[in-house]
C-alpha positions, 0 to 999 in steps of 0.5 A: 310390506304391510301385513294388512294386504294379505291379512284375513284374505283368501289367497289362491296359488296356481302351481302351488306345489312348486318351489315358489309356491312352497316358499310363498306358502311358508312366508304367507302362513308364518308372517301374513295371517291369511284367512285361507290359502288354497294350493291349486295344482294337478299333482296329488303326490306333491300335494300330499308331500307338501301337506306333511310340512303345511298340514291343515292341523297346524295351519287351519286355513290351508286347502289343497285343491287338485285341478289344472289351469286347463280346466276353467270349470275347476278353476271357477270352483276353486276361486269361490270366495278368493280375494288374491291370486298368484299364478305360478303354474306353467310348463317351463322346460325349453326342450320339452316345449319345443318337442310338445309345443301345443301342450305348452300352449295349452297350459301357458297360454290357454291356461292363463286365459282360463284363469283370467276369465274365471277371476273376472267372474269370481270376485277376485281383487288382485292377480299377479302372474309370474313370468320369465326373462325368456318372455322378452324378445323370445327365441324359443316356444316357452318364452313365446308362450310366456310373452303371450301370457303376459300380454293376456294378463296385462290386457285383462285390465282393459276388459274388467269394466266396473270390477274392482280387480287388477292384473299385473305381472312379475318378470325375473331371471333364473331362480338360483338352483331351479331344476334343469338350470345350470347350477344343479346340473354342474353339481350333478356333473362335478364327479365326472371331472368335466363341466360342459359350457355351452358358450364361454361368453354366456351370461344369465340373471340370478335371483334367489327364491326368497327374493322372488317371493318378496317381489311378488309380495311387493307387487301385491301391495303396490301394483295398480294393474297393467304393469310388468315388474322387473327386479334389479338383480345381478348377473353371472357368467356361466364359466364363473359358475362352473369355477365356483361350483367345481374349481377342480373340473375342466371346462369344455365348450360344447356349443349353444343349444337350440332356443338359447341366447348368449345373454338374456333380456328382461327389458328391450329397447322397444320397451324403454318408452314406457318403462319407469325406474321405481328404485328396487324394480322397473315397471313396464307400463301397458300405456304408451300415453306420455301423460299417463306414464308421467302421472304413474311416475309421479305417484310412485316416486319413480323416474322415466328411463332413457329412450333406448334403455335395455336391461340384459344379463350381458350389459348388467352393471352388477356381476357376481364374482366367483366367491359370491356365487360360491356363497350363494350356492352354499346358502340357497342350493346345496341340500335343497330341492328347487323345482321352479 
């Protein structure tokens, strides 16, 4: 990606103290020379801890702004003079969302709408929102709120009027080592000698934090507005992860939990008619006009996917072998704290 896209720009990251926010901050500050980078989040302790690494003494352009996406007035204040927004704030723990549904809705849905309204009125030029594979054909409340959020961001392009602003979404699978996910759970449990497996056939997509940051940067440079971008990433089988992390442990099948799928989807068959293969990524387009989709495909050098195409972790062409998983865990997880 060209440095010109972010160089000299004012950037705001919601949920900026999460692992994505910290990785994005490191990449932007060291490689893209922004004028100002605003970390917007509600946890003062996490901001203090992050400032030990990214201080305003070392990086004069960084700002730490306490606020919640539920607070539209605070968002408007934080967005003054901002050119680019990356929206990473969310409540994402599936069991917590099931037990506290409206809290999840307040942050993931109403918070998204607050941000959209504030961006439309603040002179922001580009917005990229982070999504999840759980937003495709959702079976739990978290996924349903993120699907709703995705729809809000995509539809925002319809109400921008003459404003020079675009809204797009990036949707990817499990970030390797994210808090509450299977790899750190297995690492914590390996001392017991037994690893619980929900289902021996379960699969998941896998993406590293670095690749997630690269995807957002790519979207900022290449989005027209109105796309949901999906990366081509490998899958893993959950029993293979257990074998990679702790081959000495016995695996015990305990049954699938409420709100879980055997396989995760990122593109459903219903999306196939307006999905374009861009090479490294897919783009699910908001327009169902064949002419508009063909024009986008030509301009981007892509190709239409076949009708009925679907992209799920169970039928993925690329599965990680046990040794590949072990190497990735060693590189991306062990000794690191990943909370998003």
